[in-house]
SERO-4910 file (N, C-alpha, C, O; in steps of 0.05 Angstrom, whole numbers):
BEGIN
 pado doro    nc1    nc2    nc3   cac1   cac2   cac3    cc1    cc2    cc3    oc1    oc2    oc3
  Met    A   -170    352     71   -192    335     92   -215    324     75   -231    337     61
  Thr    A   -215    298     80   -244    287     70   -265    292     83   -264    301    106
  Asp    A   -286    287     73   -312    294     91   -338    271     76   -360    278     65
  Thr    A   -327    245     80   -342    225     65   -354    209     92   -355    216    116
  Arg    A   -362    182     77   -384    166    101   -365    141    109   -351    131     92
  Leu    A   -366    132    134   -353    110    143   -376     92    147   -394     98    163
  Ala    A   -377     67    130   -396     47    136   -389     35    162   -366     27    166
  Leu    A   -409     34    181   -408     23    205   -413     -9    205   -426    -21    188
  Pro    A   -400    -21    226   -402    -52    229   -436    -58    228   -454    -43    235
  Asp    A   -436    -85    215   -466    -94    221   -478    -95    248   -465   -104    266
  Gly    A   -504    -86    251   -512    -85    278   -511    -59    294   -522    -56    316
  Asp    A   -497    -41    281   -501    -15    291   -525      5    284   -528      8    260
  Ala    A   -541     17    298   -562     31    294   -564     47    275   -587     51    266
  Ala    A   -537     62    261   -534     78    241   -521     62    219   -507     44    227
  His    A   -523     65    198   -510     49    177   -485     62    174   -464     49    172
  Ser    A   -485     92    174   -457     97    166   -455    129    184   -476    140    192
  Val    A   -431    141    187   -425    164    197   -404    180    186   -385    170    175
  Arg    A   -406    206    188   -382    218    176   -357    215    181   -351    214    205
  Trp    A   -335    212    163   -308    210    167   -291    234    164   -290    250    145
  Gln    A   -276    233    190   -261    262    190   -232    250    185   -225    230    198
  Ser    A   -216    261    169   -191    259    166   -171    282    151   -167    285    127
  Glu    A   -160    294    170   -144    320    162   -122    310    141   -113    324    122
  Ala    A   -113    283    146    -89    273    130   -100    267    100    -85    261     82
  Gly    A   -128    269     96   -136    261     72   -136    230     65   -136    222     42
  Val    A   -135    213     89   -140    188     89   -170    178     82   -190    187     94
  Ala    A   -169    159     62   -195    148     56   -207    132     80   -192    121     96
  Pro    A   -234    130     82   -243    114    101   -238     83    100   -240     73     77
  Pro    A   -234     70    118   -228     43    115   -252     24    106   -274     30    114
  Lys    A   -250      5     92   -271     -7     82   -281    -29     99   -304    -36     94
  Lys    A   -265    -41    119   -277    -56    136   -272    -46    164   -250    -38    171
  Val    A   -295    -47    181   -292    -37    210   -306    -59    228   -329    -67    222
  Val    A   -296    -68    247   -307    -79    272   -306    -64    297   -288    -47    300
  Val    A   -325    -71    315   -324    -57    341   -305    -71    357   -303    -95    358
  Ala    A   -292    -57    370   -273    -67    391   -270    -53    418   -272    -29    419
  Asp    A   -264    -66    439   -269    -59    465   -243    -62    487   -221    -59    477
  Asp    A   -245    -66    509   -222    -65    529   -214    -97    529   -191   -103    535
  Thr    A   -233   -115    521   -225   -140    522   -205   -148    495   -196   -171    493
  Leu    A   -201   -130    476   -182   -134    454   -154   -137    461   -143   -116    471
  Thr    A   -142   -154    459   -109   -156    462    -96   -139    442   -107   -133    421
  Ala    A    -69   -131    447    -54   -119    431    -47   -134    405    -48   -123    383
  Asp    A    -39   -157    410    -31   -175    390    -55   -177    369    -51   -171    346
  Met    A    -74   -184    374   -102   -186    359   -109   -157    343   -118   -157    320
  Ala    A   -104   -134    357   -107   -107    346    -89   -104    328    -96    -96    305
  Phe    A    -63   -108    333    -43   -107    311    -47   -122    287    -42   -113    265
  Arg    A    -57   -144    290    -60   -165    269    -83   -156    251    -79   -157    227
  Leu    A   -109   -146    263   -127   -136    248   -121   -111    233   -129   -107    211
  Ala    A   -104    -93    248   -103    -65    231    -80    -70    212    -78    -55    192
  Ser    A    -64    -88    215    -44    -93    191    -57   -108    167    -49   -105    145
  Glu    A    -78   -124    173    -89   -130    149   -114   -117    137   -129   -128    120
  Gly    A   -116    -88    149   -131    -64    138   -160    -65    150   -178    -54    139
  Thr    A   -163    -77    172   -189    -81    186   -189    -57    211   -173    -57    230
  Ala    A   -208    -39    206   -208    -18    227   -223    -23    253   -244    -36    252
  Leu    A   -215    -15    278   -221    -15    304   -244      5    310   -237     29    308
  Leu    A   -265      2    314   -282     24    324   -288     22    354   -301      4    364
  Trp    A   -275     42    368   -268     33    398   -295     41    413   -307     62    410
  Arg    A   -300     23    428   -330     31    447   -320     24    478   -337     21    495
  Gly    A   -295     24    484   -285     17    509   -280     41    524   -293     62    521
  Asp    A   -257     37    543   -245     61    554   -224     79    540   -203     69    532
  Phe    A   -230    105    538   -210    117    530   -182    116    531   -167    117    512
  Gln    A   -175    115    560   -146    115    567   -134     87    559   -110     85    559
  Asn    A   -152     61    552   -146     38    549   -142     40    522   -125     24    514
  Ala    A   -154     57    502   -148     57    472   -122     67    473   -105     54    461
  Arg    A   -114     91    488    -90    101    484    -67     83    487    -49     82    471
  Gln    A    -67     65    511    -51     44    518    -48     26    495    -26     21    486
  Leu    A    -70     18    486    -71      0    463    -54      9    436    -39     -5    423
  Leu    A    -62     37    432    -45     50    408    -14     47    417      1     41    398
  Gln    A     -5     49    435     22     52    444     30     23    440     51     19    427
  Ala    A     18      3    449     29    -26    443     26    -35    417     37    -56    411
  Met    A     13    -23    402     11    -27    371     32    -13    361     43    -23    342
  Ala    A     40      8    368     63     25    356     85      9    362    102      7    345
  Arg    A     90     -6    387    116    -21    397    119    -43    376    142    -49    370
  Arg    A     99    -54    365     99    -78    347     99    -70    322    105    -87    306
  Val    A     93    -43    311    100    -33    284    134    -27    284    148    -31    264
  Asp    A    145    -17    306    171     -4    305    187    -33    310    210    -32    302
  Arg    A    182    -53    319    199    -77    315    204    -95    293    215   -117    293
  Lys    A    192    -81    269    197    -93    241    224    -88    236    232    -65    242
  Pro    A    241   -105    225    269    -94    219    273    -82    192    258    -89    173
  Arg    A    291    -64    188    291    -49    162    312    -61    148    331    -71    160
  Lys    A    308    -62    121    328    -74    100    356    -55     99    358    -32    107
  Pro    A    372    -67     91    399    -51     88    395    -32     67    380    -37     48
  Val    A    409     -9     69    403      9     43    433     19     34    450     21     51
  Val    A    436     26     11    464     28      2    465     61      2    486     71     11
  Thr    A    446     79     -6    451    106    -13    434    120     11    417    107     23
  Pro    A    439    145     16    421    161     33    395    165     19    375    165     33
  Arg    A    392    168     -5    368    166    -20    348    145    -15    324    148     -9
  Asp    A    363    122    -17    351     93     -6    341     97     17    317     90     18
  Ala    A    354    108     44    348    109     67    324    127     72    309    125     91
  Phe    A    321    145     52    297    168     55    277    151     44    259    147     60
  Asn    A    276    141     22    250    129     11    247    106     30    223    101     34
  Gln    A    262     94     40    250     70     59    242     80     86    224     68     98
  His    A    253    101     97    242    116    116    212    127    116    197    123    135
  Arg    A    205    141     89    183    150     82    162    128     81    140    130     91
  Leu    A    170    105     67    151     82     64    147     73     92    124     72    100
  Ala    A    167     67    109    161     57    136    141     78    152    123     68    166
  Gln    A    143    103    150    130    122    165    100    119    158     82    121    175
  Ser    A     96    116    126     68    111    118     54     89    123     30     90    127
  Gln    A     69     63    122     55     40    133     52     41    163     36     27    175
  Arg    A     70     59    178     64     61    213     37     75    214     19     66    228
  Ala    A     35     96    200     12    116    201    -16     96    191    -37     94    204
  Arg    A    -11     85    169    -35     69    159    -46     47    181    -70     45    185
  Thr    A    -28     33    194    -29     14    215    -44     25    235    -66     16    241
  Leu    A    -31     49    248    -41     60    275    -63     78    271    -76     86    291
  Gly    A    -71     86    243    -94     98    237   -117     81    239   -138     92    236
  Met    A   -117     59    245   -138     38    239   -154     37    267   -176     25    268
  Leu    A   -144     49    291   -159     47    316   -177     77    315   -168     99    313
  Leu    A   -202     71    316   -219     95    308   -237    101    334   -244     83    349
  Ile    A   -243    129    337   -254    140    362   -284    152    349   -285    165    328
  Pro    A   -307    147    365   -332    160    353   -336    184    368   -328    186    391
  Phe    A   -347    202    355   -351    233    364   -382    236    362   -394    227    343
  Glu    A   -394    250    381   -420    259    381   -416    290    369   -395    303    366
  Pro    A   -443    298    363   -444    327    354   -429    343    377   -433    338    401
  Gly    A   -412    363    369   -401    387    389   -372    375    395   -359    387    412
  His    A   -362    355    384   -338    346    388   -336    332    415   -315    334    428
  Val    A   -354    320    423   -358    305    449   -351    274    450   -366    262    435
  Ile    A   -337    261    460   -328    232    458   -341    216    474   -333    216    497
  Pro    A   -362    201    469   -377    186    487   -364    160    496   -373    138    491
  Leu    A   -343    165    511   -325    141    521   -324    142    551   -334    162    562
  Arg    A   -313    123    566   -308    126    590   -282    143    592   -268    142    571
  Arg    A   -272    158    611   -250    169    619   -241    189    593   -217    195    591
  Ala    A   -257    196    577   -249    212    554   -244    242    564   -258    253    581
  Pro    A   -221    254    550   -216    281    554   -240    298    542   -257    290    526
  Asp    A   -237    322    553   -252    344    538   -236    355    515   -216    369    521
  Val    A   -240    350    491   -225    360    469   -243    375    452   -240    377    428
  Val    A   -263    387    466   -280    407    446   -264    430    436   -266    436    412
  Glu    A   -249    444    453   -238    470    443   -211    456    423   -206    467    402
  Ala    A   -198    439    429   -178    430    407   -190    425    383   -182    437    363
  Cys    A   -212    405    382   -221    399    357   -237    417    341   -241    412    317
  Thr    A   -250    442    355   -261    465    344   -241    481    326   -246    487    303
  Gln    A   -219    487    338   -195    501    331   -185    487    305   -179    499    285
  Ala    A   -184    458    308   -171    444    282   -189    442    260   -183    444    236
  His    A   -218    436    271   -237    423    247   -262    447    246   -279    443    228
  Gly    A   -266    465    260   -289    483    266   -312    463    280   -308    441    290
  Glu    A   -335    475    278   -355    463    294   -366    435    281   -363    430    257
  Ala    A   -375    420    296   -387    395    290   -413    389    297   -420    381    320
  Gly    A   -430    393    274   -465    388    279   -472    364    275   -496    359    277
  Glu    A   -455    345    271   -462    312    270   -444    299    281   -422    308    286
  Pro    A   -452    273    286   -432    252    295   -411    248    271   -415    252    247
  Tyr    A   -386    239    284   -366    228    264   -348    209    279   -348    204    303
  Val    A   -331    200    259   -307    181    274   -282    197    260   -282    209    239
  Cys    A   -262    193    279   -233    198    263   -218    175    280   -227    161    298
  Ser    A   -189    173    267   -168    156    281   -161    171    311   -162    195    316
  Leu    A   -154    154    326   -142    162    351   -118    174    348   -113    196    359
  Arg    A   -101    161    331    -75    175    322    -75    204    315    -59    220    325
  Glu    A    -98    212    294   -100    239    288   -112    257    310   -107    281    310
  Leu    A   -128    246    327   -142    258    346   -118    270    366   -116    294    372
  Leu    A   -100    250    376    -75    259    388    -59    278    376    -46    293    391
  Gly    A    -58    281    350    -44    299    338    -58    327    339    -45    348    341
  Val    A    -85    326    339   -101    351    344    -95    363    376    -93    387    381
  Ile    A    -93    344    394    -94    350    418    -63    365    423    -60    385    437
  Ser    A    -42    351    410    -13    363    415    -12    389    402      1    406    414
  Ala    A    -26    397    377    -24    418    363    -38    440    382    -30    464    382
  Tyr    A    -58    432    396    -74    449    414    -56    456    436    -57    479    444
  Glu    A    -38    438    447    -18    453    468      0    466    459      9    485    472
  Trp    A     13    459    432     31    480    418     19    507    419     31    526    430
  Arg    A     -4    509    407    -17    534    405    -26    551    430    -30    576    430
  Arg    A    -30    534    454    -37    548    478    -11    552    488    -10    575    498
  Asn    A     10    539    490     36    549    505     48    566    490     57    586    501
  Gly    A     51    563    460     72    573    440     98    568    443    106    558    464
  Val    A    113    574    426    143    569    418    158    592    425    151    613    415
  Asp    A    179    592    443    193    616    454    216    620    431    234    605    424
  Ile    A    212    643    424    227    656    404    248    679    410    244    702    404
  Pro    A    275    667    423    290    688    434    295    712    418    297    733    430
  Ala    A    299    711    391    299    733    373    282    755    378    288    779    378
  Leu    A    259    743    383    231    761    393    229    774    418    221    796    422
  Gly    A    238    756    436    232    760    464    205    754    471    196    764    492
  Ala    A    187    738    453    166    734    453    160    701    443    177    688    432
  His    A    133    692    449    128    665    438    108    668    410     92    687    409
  Ile    A    110    650    392     95    649    370     78    622    374     87    600    378
  His    A     52    630    371     33    605    378     23    593    348      7    606    335
  Pro    A     33    570    339     27    558    317      0    544    320     -7    531    340
  His    A    -17    549    295    -46    538    295    -44    513    283    -24    509    269
  Tyr    A    -63    491    286    -64    468    276    -59    468    243    -72    483    228
  Gly    A    -41    453    237    -35    449    205    -17    473    199    -12    474    175
  Val    A     -6    490    213     17    508    207     41    497    222     41    489    245
  Phe    A     62    498    204     88    487    215    101    506    235    107    529    233
  Ser    A    102    490    256    115    503    284    147    511    279    164    495    272
  Pro    A    150    535    283    181    548    284    197    533    304    205    548    323
  Val    A    203    509    305    220    498    326    249    493    317    266    486    334
  Arg    A    254    495    293    280    503    280    289    529    283    287    546    266
  Gly    A    298    533    306    307    557    313    332    572    297    336    597    296
  Glu    A    347    552    284    369    566    268    362    584    248    375    605    245
  Tyr    A    342    579    233    335    592    212    321    621    217    320    639    201
  Val    A    309    620    243    300    645    251    319    663    260    316    687    256
  Asp    A    342    651    275    366    666    285    380    680    259    389    703    260
  Leu    A    381    664    234    394    674    213    383    701    200    396    719    191
  Val    A    355    700    202    339    724    194    340    747    215    335    770    209
  Ala    A    347    740    238    346    763    260    379    774    254    383    798    257
  Lys    A    399    760    248    428    772    247    440    779    222    460    792    221
  Ala    A    427    770    198    438    775    171    434    809    173    415    820    183
  Pro    A    458    822    160    457    848    153    435    860    138    430    848    117
  Leu    A    420    881    143    398    889    128    407    906    105    426    922    107
  Pro    A    394    902     81    403    913     58    396    946     61    373    954     67
  Ala    A    419    964     55    418    988     55    391   1005     41    382   1026     49
  Ala    A    383    991     22    365   1003      6    335   1005     23    315   1016     14
  Leu    A    335    992     46    312    992     71    313   1020     79    291   1029     86
  Lys    A    337   1039     80    335   1064     87    316   1081     79    302   1094     95
  Ser    A    313   1081     48    297   1097     35    268   1088     29    250   1102     21
  Asp    A    268   1064     34    237   1048     34    237   1029     47    243   1008     36
  Ser    A    231   1030     75    232   1010     96    210    986     93    195    980    112
  Thr    A    209    972     70    190    949     62    202    923     55    219    919     38
  Ala    A    192    909     67    195    876     62    171    861     55    148    866     61
  Phe    A    182    841     40    158    820     33    166    796     46    190    789     44
  Asp    A    147    779     62    153    754     73    136    730     56    112    726     59
  Ile    A    151    716     42    131    699     19    131    672     34    152    660     41
  Gly    A    103    664     38    100    640     49    100    636     80    107    617     93
  Thr    A     89    662     89     94    669    119     90    646    138    106    644    157
  Gly    A     72    630    136     63    609    157     54    620    181     33    632    181
  Thr    A     71    618    208     60    628    231     66    656    232     61    667    253
  Gly    A     80    673    208     90    698    216    113    706    229    120    730    231
  Val    A    128    684    240    151    688    256    174    705    239    187    723    250
  Leu    A    179    700    212    200    717    202    193    746    197    211    763    196
  Ser    A    161    753    192    152    779    190    160    789    217    175    808    219
  Ala    A    150    777    237    154    791    265    183    796    271    190    814    286
  Val    A    202    778    258    234    782    266    237    810    254    245    829    267
  Leu    A    230    810    229    234    838    210    225    861    224    238    882    226
  Ala    A    201    857    233    187    882    249    203    894    270    210    917    272
  Lys    A    209    872    288    226    877    311    253    891    302    264    909    315
  Arg    A    264    882    278    288    893    273    285    922    263    306    934    259
  Gly    A    261    934    260    257    961    252    246    964    226    239    986    218
  Val    A    245    944    212    232    949    184    200    956    190    186    941    203
  Glu    A    191    980    179    169    995    181    143    982    173    122    984    185
  Arg    A    146    966    147    123    958    134    133    929    122    152    928    107
  Val    A    118    906    130    120    876    125     96    872    109     73    879    116
  Val    A    103    857     84     76    849     73     82    815     70    100    806     56
  Ala    A     64    801     85     65    774     91     47    758     74     24    764     79
  Thr    A     49    741     58     34    724     39     34    697     48     52    687     61
  Asp    A     12    686     39      9    658     41    -16    645     25    -35    660     21
  Gln    A    -17    621     17    -39    612      4    -63    599     22    -87    601     16
  Asp    A    -51    585     46    -64    571     64    -82    583     84    -71    600     98
  Ala    A   -106    580     88   -122    593    101   -114    592    130   -116    612    144
  Arg    A   -106    570    140    -98    566    169    -74    580    176    -69    587    199
  Ala    A    -60    586    155    -27    598    159    -35    629    158    -20    645    170
  Leu    A    -57    639    145    -60    667    143    -73    674    174    -64    692    188
  Ala    A    -92    661    180   -103    667    208    -82    663    229    -82    678    248
  Cys    A    -66    645    228    -45    643    249    -26    668    246    -21    682    265
  Ala    A    -16    672    222      4    697    223    -10    721    234      2    736    250
  Arg    A    -37    727    225    -50    751    238    -55    750    264    -57    771    276
  Asp    A    -58    725    279    -59    723    305    -35    731    319    -35    746    338
  Asn    A    -13    720    309     12    719    318     25    754    321     35    765    340
  Val    A     20    762    299     33    790    295     13    808    312     23    829    320
  Ala    A    -11    803    318    -26    818    338    -16    811    365    -13    830    381
  Arg    A     -9    787    371      0    779    395     29    795    401     35    804    423
  Val    A     39    797    384     71    807    388     67    839    390     85    853    400
  Gly    A     45    850    381     40    876    383     53    897    356     62    920    357
  Ile    A     51    878    334     63    897    309     46    889    285     54    882    263
  Gly    A     19    891    298     -4    888    274     -4    911    258     -8    906    234
  Ala    A      0    934    265      9    961    253     29    961    228     28    975    208
  Gln    A     46    943    233     71    941    211     68    919    192     75    920    169
  Val    A     55    896    204     51    877    183     24    869    171      3    864    183
  Glu    A     28    868    151     -3    864    132      0    834    122     20    825    111
  Val    A    -21    822    129    -19    795    121    -42    790     99    -66    794    104
  Ile    A    -33    782     72    -52    777     55    -52    747     39    -33    732     44
  Glu    A    -68    739     23    -68    719      9    -61    722    -16    -71    739    -31
  Ala    A    -39    704    -24    -25    709    -48     -5    683    -58     10    670    -44
  Asp    A     -9    681    -83      8    657    -90     39    667    -93     46    673   -116
  Leu    A     56    669    -73     79    677    -73     80    707    -66     76    717    -44
  Phe    A     86    721    -91     89    749    -87     67    769    -86     48    768   -102
  Pro    A     68    790    -64     47    810    -70     54    830    -95     73    827   -110
  Ala    A     38    848    -98     46    864   -119     61    889   -112     58    902    -91
  Gly    A     80    894   -132     99    913   -127    128    903   -122    133    880   -126
  Arg    A    145    917   -114    169    909   -104    181    920    -78    171    940    -68
  Ala    A    203    908    -66    212    916    -40    241    916    -38    253    900    -52
  Pro    A    253    932    -22    284    924    -23    291    898     -5    314    895      1
  Leu    A    276    883      2    277    860     21    253    843     14    230    851     18
  Val    A    259    820      5    243    795     -1    253    771      9    274    761      0
  Val    A    236    760     32    246    735     44    227    712     43    203    714     48
  Cys    A    238    690     36    229    664     36    240    642     46    262    636     38
  Asn    A    229    627     62    237    601     75    217    579     67    199    570     81
  Pro    A    224    572     41    207    545     35    207    522     39    227    517     52
  Pro    A    192    499     34    200    472     45    222    463     34    227    467     10
  Trp    A    240    449     50    264    444     46    268    420     29    288    418     15
  Leu    A    249    403     29    254    379     15    235    375    -11    210    376    -10
  Pro    A    250    369    -38    235    371    -62    221    339    -66    231    322    -81
  Ala    A    200    335    -53    188    309    -53    157    312    -47    147    332    -36
  Arg    A    144    290    -56    113    297    -56    102    291    -30    107    269    -20
  Pro    A     86    308    -18     74    307     10     54    281      7     41    275    -13
  Ser    A     54    268     32     35    246     34      5    254     43    -15    239     40
  Ser    A      4    279     53    -22    292     62    -19    317     61      4    326     55
  Pro    A    -39    334     65    -44    359     61    -24    379     85    -15    401     81
  Leu    A    -24    361    109     -9    369    131     23    373    129     38    384    145
  Glu    A     31    361    102     61    360    102     70    378     81     92    376     71
  Tyr    A     52    395     74     61    417     50     84    432     58    102    438     41
  Ala    A     86    441     84    104    456     99    135    444     98    155    457    102
  Val    A    135    418     92    160    402     92    169    398     64    192    403     55
  Tyr    A    147    387     49    155    377     22    147    396      1    126    410      4
  Asp    A    162    398    -20    157    418    -42    161    403    -67    182    398    -78
  Pro    A    137    396    -74    136    377   -100    153    389   -127    148    412   -135
  Asp    A    171    375   -139    189    386   -156    199    415   -151    206    429   -170
  Ser    A    201    423   -127    214    449   -121    197    470   -131    207    490   -140
  Arg    A    170    466   -129    150    488   -140    160    513   -128    174    530   -140
  Met    A    154    514   -105    161    542    -89    185    553    -90    188    577    -92
  Leu    A    207    537    -88    234    548    -93    237    556   -120    252    575   -123
  Arg    A    228    546   -139    231    555   -165    213    578   -169    222    596   -182
  Gly    A    192    580   -162    174    602   -166    185    628   -154    187    649   -166
  Phe    A    192    624   -126    209    645   -113    229    656   -128    227    680   -133
  Leu    A    250    642   -138    273    651   -154    268    661   -175    278    683   -181
  Asp    A    250    648   -193    240    659   -222    229    687   -216    236    705   -231
  Gly    A    212    693   -196    198    719   -195    211    740   -179    202    763   -178
  Leu    A    236    732   -163    248    751   -150    260    775   -163    256    797   -154
  Ala    A    272    772   -182    285    797   -197    262    818   -199    266    841   -191
  Ala    A    239    811   -211    218    831   -215    206    845   -190    192    865   -192
  His    A    210    833   -166    199    844   -144    223    856   -125    219    866   -103
  Leu    A    245    854   -136    264    872   -117    267    903   -125    271    910   -148
  Ala    A    265    915   -109    270    945   -114    299    952   -119    315    936   -110
  Pro    A    310    973   -132    338    977   -139    351    976   -113    342    989    -94
  Gly    A    375    958   -114    395    952    -90    382    936    -73    391    935    -50
  Gly    A    360    921    -78    347    903    -59    361    876    -59    377    870    -76
  Glu    A    352    859    -37    363    832    -32    335    813    -29    313    819    -19
  Gly    A    343    791    -41    323    768    -34    339    746    -15    361    735    -19
  Trp    A    326    745      4    338    723     26    325    696     24    301    694     29
  Leu    A    339    677     16    326    650     15    342    632     36    366    627     38
  Ile    A    319    623     52    337    610     75    324    575     69    302    565     70
  Leu    A    349    564     63    347    537     52    369    515     73    391    520     82
  Ser    A    357    496     76    373    472     83    386    462     61    376    464     39
  Asp    A    412    448     64    424    428     46    417    403     48    428    387     34
  Phe    A    395    395     68    390    369     74    385    348     52    393    325     51
  Ala    A    369    361     33    360    351      4    382    340    -10    381    319    -22
  Glu    A    404    356     -9    435    349    -24    440    322    -13    440    302    -27
  His    A    446    324     16    453    300     29    436    275     26    447    254     28
  Leu    A    412    277     21    395    258     17    396    249    -16    384    230    -24
  Gly    A    407    262    -29    407    259    -61    383    262    -71    375    248    -90
  Leu    A    365    283    -60    341    292    -72    344    318    -93    328    325   -111
  Arg    A    363    329    -86    376    350    -98    403    352   -108    421    353    -91
  Ala    A    408    353   -131    439    345   -145    451    370   -139    439    392   -140
  Pro    A    482    365   -130    498    383   -125    502    402   -147    507    396   -170
  Gly    A    499    431   -135    500    450   -160    474    456   -173    473    473   -190
  Glu    A    452    444   -166    425    444   -175    417    474   -167    409    491   -184
  Leu    A    419    478   -139    414    503   -128    424    529   -144    410    549   -150
  Ala    A    446    526   -149    468    545   -159    456    553   -187    457    577   -194
  Gly    A    444    531   -206    436    535   -227    412    548   -232    406    563   -251
  Leu    A    395    539   -208    367    553   -207    371    582   -205    358    598   -219
  Ile    A    391    589   -188    394    619   -185    402    635   -209    393    656   -217
  Glu    A    421    623   -221    439    632   -247    416    636   -266    412    658   -277
  Ala    A    401    618   -270    378    615   -292    356    636   -288    343    644   -308
  Ala    A    350    645   -262    333    660   -254    342    691   -256    326    708   -252
  Gly    A    368    696   -262    378    727   -269    388    734   -245    389    758   -242
  Leu    A    395    719   -224    404    725   -198    430    719   -193    440    703   -209
  Lys    A    445    728   -173    471    723   -161    473    726   -132    460    742   -118
  Val    A    491    708   -124    494    710    -93    512    732    -82    536    733    -86
  Ala    A    498    750    -66    516    767    -57    531    761    -27    551    773    -20
  Gly    A    521    746    -14    529    733      5    516    711     21    493    707     16
  Arg    A    527    696     39    513    674     54    517    675     83    536    688     92
  His    A    498    663     98    501    662    125    490    627    136    468    616    132
  Asp    A    513    618    148    504    591    153    501    582    185    515    591    203
  Ala    A    482    564    189    476    557    215    474    523    214    461    512    196
  Arg    A    487    510    234    485    484    241    457    478    257    448    493    273
  Pro    A    448    457    250    422    446    263    428    442    299    449    436    310
  Arg    A    404    447    309    404    444    343    384    426    349    379    423    373
  His    A    371    415    333    347    397    339    357    372    349    379    366    340
  Pro    A    346    356    365    353    332    382    362    311    359    380    295    364
  Lys    A    349    310    335    350    288    313    379    290    302    391    271    293
  Ala    A    390    314    303    417    319    290    437    305    302    457    298    289
  Ala    A    432    298    332    451    283    346    446    252    353    461    238    366
  Asp    A    422    244    342    411    219    343    423    198    327    412    196    305
  Ala    A    445    179    333    455    165    316    437    140    310    445    124    294
  Thr    A    414    135    321    393    117    316    378    123    297    367    105    284
  Asp    A    373    152    290    354    160    270    363    149    239    386    153    232
  Pro    A    347    137    226    351    129    204    365    145    178    376    134    158
  Leu    A    362    176    186    373    189    165    398    210    178    405    232    169
  His    A    406    196    201    424    210    214    452    218    196    463    240    198
  Ala    A    461    199    180    481    206    164    478    235    148    496    251    145
  Ala    A    453    235    139    453    265    126    448    281    142    458    303    137
  Arg    A    431    280    167    426    302    187    455    312    197    459    336    201
  Ala    A    472    296    201    501    303    211    514    322    197    529    337    209
  Lys    A    510    323    172    523    342    156    506    368    145    514    385    129
  Glu    A    483    366    156    466    389    145    471    413    153    473    418    177
  Val    A    473    434    133    471    463    142    449    481    133    438    478    111
  Thr    A    443    499    149    421    516    141    431    545    128    444    558    144
  Thr    A    428    554    107    438    576     92    418    597     90    396    590     81
  Leu    A    424    625     98    407    645     90    428    656     67    450    667     72
  Trp    A    416    652     40    427    663     15    421    691      8    397    696      1
  Arg    A    438    712      9    428    742      2    435    740    -31    457    734    -41
  Leu    A    410    745    -43    412    739    -72    402    769    -79    387    783    -64
  Val    A    414    777   -108    409    799   -117    406    802   -148    420    787   -161
  Ala    A    393    816   -161    390    818   -190    421    818   -201    438    830   -188
  Lys    A    427    807   -223    454    809   -238    461    838   -238    484    845   -233
  Ser    A    443    853   -244    451    879   -247    462    896   -226    477    916   -228
  Asp    A    450    883   -200    453    901   -176    475    889   -159    482    866   -163
  Thr    A    486    904   -142    503    895   -122    499    915    -99    512    936    -98
  Pro    A    480    908    -77    468    924    -57    489    923    -35    503    903    -30
  Leu    A    492    946    -21    506    948      3    489    942     24    465    945     21
  Ser    A    503    931     53    487    928     74    496    948     91    518    958     91
  Arg    A    470    955    111    475    977    129    483    964    155    489    977    175
***
């Protein structure tokens, strides 16, 4: 998140105001005041040229204007691509350009997260959850604000997890467990027999805490859940308390592994080895496969005798050409590990069946796998 100043248009009583961007976007250099008289075509032209629009009109009209600008962005034809990797790179570039253009429509805030516009919604609770308290005026993009509101609704309503018979409530900035197939894999894979003598599991990069909750519900008596992100840690603690397993799950801050060994070590790292374009994308993109490599390289040293490491990973990166065929097998071998078994699942999310999606060719082939990994000197039994 940036915490810098935005220079306001000439004639404004204040010369600058705090700039709020969870996406880490720098404040625009040129800003003009806009209101209900501005046409969508003019707004789109100004935004495309890098001029931000500080909205002073009706809030609901601003939402309609943003939708109209989005339609104009999406009309831009895409260039033909040859390879899946080209399609991925073009898709990310288009998404980045889209975010940049639509991010030029700005909303002012007064202290306390109050929007001083006609027909503005009450966003105090949503913004406080996302940003904390606001003791001074600030400006942020309407696009980011709508993301905050959406995240607030996800947190309030929760995501139904059939394997738990309960809801998980993702906090703002924490990846929501909407891809149910990876949760089901953890819910159904046979547990290592070594858990009978030491019912302990590690959940590496816990996020919302959903996998820790699933393991606890399956009877694992002690789960140590780790993460580096403060929002994820708070989210996981909230969720294990909601599900009623706070006595079984300990959530701690750690870079990958906690101290000690466990019969079961679980990790669901980001699936795509690419650079995030904002802090909010770290749950999806793993630059240079840092987390994947770190988990594999450290796993053998944290497995108890007869223990298993469960790596949950999609092969979407292979189908996009971001990870070479056989690369994962090479990383497993180099880490002193071997595969004791695997469990596969096909995706169920809507994009997997959407032929208009630019990455549909890769999505149609995607398989999510739970890899059961053991140290080369071990061959565990399942119970």
